[in-house]
C-alpha positions in Angstrom: -61.0 3.8 -112.4 -58.7 0.9 -112.6 -59.3 -1.9 -115.1 -62.0 -4.3 -113.9 -61.6 -6.9 -116.6 -61.5 -10.3 -114.9 -58.4 -12.5 -115.3 -60.4 -15.7 -116.0 -62.0 -17.5 -118.9 -58.9 -19.4 -120.0 -59.8 -23.1 -119.5 -63.5 -24.2 -119.7 -62.9 -27.6 -118.1 -61.0 -26.1 -115.2 -63.7 -23.4 -114.8 -66.4 -26.0 -114.7 -64.5 -28.2 -112.2 -64.0 -25.2 -109.9 -67.7 -24.3 -110.3 -68.8 -27.8 -109.4 -66.5 -27.9 -106.4 -67.8 -24.6 -105.0 -71.5 -25.6 -105.7 -70.8 -28.7 -103.6 -69.1 -26.6 -100.9 -72.2 -24.3 -100.9 -74.3 -27.5 -100.3 -72.0 -28.6 -97.5 -72.4 -25.1 -95.9 -76.2 -25.2 -96.3 -76.3 -28.7 -94.7 -74.2 -27.4 -91.8 -76.9 -24.8 -91.3 -79.7 -27.2 -91.4 -80.9 -26.5 -94.9 -82.5 -28.9 -97.4 -81.4 -28.3 -101.0 -81.1 -29.5 -104.6 -78.1 -28.7 -106.7 -79.3 -28.4 -110.3 -76.1 -28.1 -112.2 -73.7 -30.6 -110.7 -73.1 -33.5 -113.1 -74.6 -31.8 -116.1 -72.8 -30.8 -119.3 -75.5 -28.3 -120.1 -77.3 -25.8 -117.8 -80.5 -27.0 -116.1 -83.5 -25.1 -117.5 -87.1 -24.4 -116.9 -89.4 -24.6 -120.0 -92.7 -23.1 -121.0 -94.8 -22.6 -124.1 -96.9 -19.8 -125.4 -96.8 -19.5 -129.2 -93.5 -21.3 -129.2 -91.2 -23.2 -126.7 -89.0 -21.2 -124.4 -86.3 -22.2 -121.9 -84.7 -20.4 -119.0 -81.4 -21.2 -117.3 -82.1 -22.2 -113.6 -80.1 -20.9 -110.7 -77.5 -23.4 -109.5 -79.1 -24.5 -106.2 -82.5 -24.4 -104.6 -82.9 -24.3 -100.8 -86.2 -25.9 -100.0 -86.1 -25.0 -96.3 -88.9 -22.5 -95.6 -89.5 -20.0 -97.1 -87.3 -21.4 -100.0 -84.7 -19.6 -102.1 -82.5 -20.0 -105.1 -78.8 -19.3 -105.5 -76.5 -18.7 -108.4 -73.1 -19.6 -107.0 -69.7 -18.4 -108.0 -66.1 -18.8 -106.7 -64.5 -15.4 -107.3 -62.9 -12.4 -105.6 -63.9 -8.7 -105.9 -62.1 -6.5 -108.4 -59.4 -4.2 -107.1 -62.1 -1.6 -106.8 -64.3 -3.8 -104.6 -66.8 -4.9 -107.2 -68.5 -8.2 -108.0 -69.5 -8.8 -111.6 -72.0 -11.0 -113.5 -72.9 -11.4 -117.1 -76.0 -9.5 -118.2 -77.6 -12.5 -119.8 -77.3 -14.4 -116.5 -78.8 -11.5 -114.6 -81.7 -11.3 -117.0 -82.3 -15.1 -116.6 -82.2 -14.9 -112.8 -84.5 -11.9 -112.7 -86.9 -13.6 -115.1 -86.9 -16.7 -112.9 -87.5 -14.6 -109.8 -90.4 -12.7 -111.5 -92.0 -15.9 -112.7 -91.8 -17.9 -109.4 -92.3 -15.0 -107.0 -89.4 -16.6 -105.0 -86.2 -15.0 -103.8 -83.2 -15.5 -106.0 -79.7 -14.7 -104.8 -76.3 -14.2 -106.5 -74.0 -15.9 -104.0 -70.2 -15.7 -104.1 -67.5 -17.6 -102.3 -64.9 -14.8 -101.9 -61.7 -16.7 -102.1 -59.6 -13.5 -101.6 -60.4 -13.6 -97.9 -58.3 -16.8 -97.8 -55.7 -15.3 -100.0 -55.6 -18.1 -102.4 -58.0 -19.0 -105.3 -57.1 -22.7 -104.8 -57.7 -22.9 -101.1 -60.2 -25.7 -100.2 -61.3 -24.1 -96.9 -65.1 -23.6 -96.7 -65.7 -21.0 -94.0 -69.0 -19.3 -93.3 -67.5 -15.8 -93.4 -66.2 -16.2 -97.0 -69.7 -16.4 -98.5 -71.5 -13.2 -99.7 -74.9 -12.9 -101.3 -77.2 -10.3 -102.8 -80.9 -10.5 -103.8 -81.1 -10.5 -107.7 -84.0 -8.1 -107.6 -81.9 -5.5 -105.7 -79.0 -6.0 -108.1 -81.4 -5.5 -111.0 -82.8 -2.2 -109.4 -79.2 -1.0 -109.0 -78.6 -1.5 -112.8 -81.7 0.7 -113.5 -80.7 3.3 -110.8 -77.2 3.7 -112.2 -75.5 2.3 -109.1 -74.1 -0.6 -111.0 -71.3 -0.3 -113.5 -71.9 -1.8 -117.0 -68.9 -3.4 -118.7 -67.9 -5.9 -121.3 -65.7 -8.8 -120.5 -64.8 -12.4 -121.7 -67.0 -15.2 -120.6 -68.2 -18.7 -121.5 -71.5 -18.9 -123.3 -72.9 -22.4 -124.1 -69.3 -23.8 -123.8 -67.8 -21.2 -126.2 -65.4 -18.5 -125.1 -66.8 -15.1 -126.0 -64.4 -12.2 -125.8 -66.9 -9.4 -125.3 -70.0 -10.1 -123.2 -72.2 -7.4 -121.6 -72.1 -7.5 -117.9 -72.5 -5.6 -114.6 -70.4 -4.8 -111.6 -71.8 -3.9 -108.1 -70.0 -2.5 -105.1 -69.4 -5.2 -102.5 -71.7 -3.2 -100.1 -74.7 -4.6 -102.0 -73.8 -8.1 -100.7 -74.4 -9.5 -97.2 -72.9 -12.4 -95.4 -74.7 -15.5 -96.7 -75.3 -17.1 -93.3 -77.0 -13.9 -92.0 -79.8 -14.1 -94.5 -81.1 -17.5 -93.3 -82.3 -16.4 -89.9 -83.8 -13.3 -91.5 -85.7 -15.3 -94.1 -87.1 -17.8 -91.6 -88.2 -15.0 -89.3 -90.1 -13.2 -92.0 -93.9 -13.7 -92.0 -95.0 -16.0 -94.7 
């Protein structure tokens, strides 16, 4: 198997600006499709978090965007391309946080990707429906347990610090569906 180490994680400010831009573009896409939403991360220097207390205080990183339109859903949004092997990756700690949030709320959480490779240029500003892919976090979690996801270690930003060796997962692109196809399915589901 070819190397799947991502060629990113070189400039935190640039990565945050790109993330903010594509979270906004996700919101524009959602608006075009008649969705009501809240972007949680835009304009923040730290991740938005939920908090709770048992014997001590805990916090949990929130997904980037909540869609309020019935039945409601949450999206972790990324601007990336698949690896040369056709895989999308995510840090393990992010997957754990998204899974924990989905379990706690009983709501659907998606890992949503703007696949810039379809445009041929990471810096393209075009925001087309067909370039957005999404997967249910619960399905991705099950794939990690079933052995249909590939574990790996790669560089990433954690709390604003570059880490050279973070645990993560890669899934075949077949686990992802076109984003705009899920909205009619979700609204048609009994609820």
